[in-house]
N, C-alpha and C positions, 0 to 999 in steps of 0.2 A: 504495499499500499503503501510506503514511504517511496517509492520508485516513482510513481503514479505521476507526479506531476513532470519529472522532465518530459519536455515537445515530445511526441510521437511515442511516450512508450505506454501511455494507453492501447493506438493501435493495434503495436509489437504486441503486446500483450494478450490481447482477445484474439489475435492470426492464430499467434504458437497456443494459445487453451483450444480453440478452435481443432486443428490440426492435431493434436494429444484426444479430442472428446473423440474425432471422423473416425480417426485407426483403431480408436480399442475399438465403436459401433460398428467396422470394419472387420474385429477378429484379429486386425494386424496387429500381433502383437510385439515384430520387432521395431515394427513405425514408429507405435507409437511411442517405445522404448525411445528410442533416436528422437522423437521427437521435442518429448521429456528430456533428454540431456540436453537439448537446441535451450530446451528453456531456460534449466535451471545454469548452464554453460553465461545465460546473459546478467540471471537476474545474479548470481553468488560473486562477482567481482564486483558487481554495486552493492551490494552488504556490506563489501571490506572498509567501501569509499561512506556507507554512511556511519556505520561502527565508529571511523575514527570522527567525523562530523561529529557522530550525538552518542559517546559513549552511555549513557546510561539509560539506552532504551535498550542495551545489552549486556544487563548486570543478572 
């Protein structure tokens, strides 16, 4: 939620979530896992920056 104010982030998150859900609905587990890795791959680096900026949120 903290990353959503970044310009373009909301649209990207929606696309990523739709890819994950679509693959799950189609029973494509490998594709779903890859989409989830992509999603987390864009999120986790942002968390490092957020933690540095707002350390009290991550106690």
